[in-house]
C-alpha angles and dihedrals in degrees: 000000000000124000116232129196119229135187126201115238091211107044098014091233113161121214141158126238131188108226141163120249088248096055121107110260095221114087138159124262114253090214104051106002094243125137115280128203128209114256119218120206135179119275118232117241117221118194115205129182133030124318099046099086127079090236091055096057100043120085118237121249095026094278121138111226115242118232114254116249116245115237115251106250097172117107119224 
């Protein structure tokens, strides 16, 4: 089950709660008993593998790679 972060509207207390996807997102604050609302935050992005680093995309020796020519598939 996922863990969600909540913040009380009354006392501004932040807390985490493990809930099912089907559970109602409105809960009561464990500190003051007020209504709490789910807090949404940004999700970190982690790039793995080659091609995501500045050293992977730059050619060595300062040369710019030339585009490969496409083979001529048209018949004359």
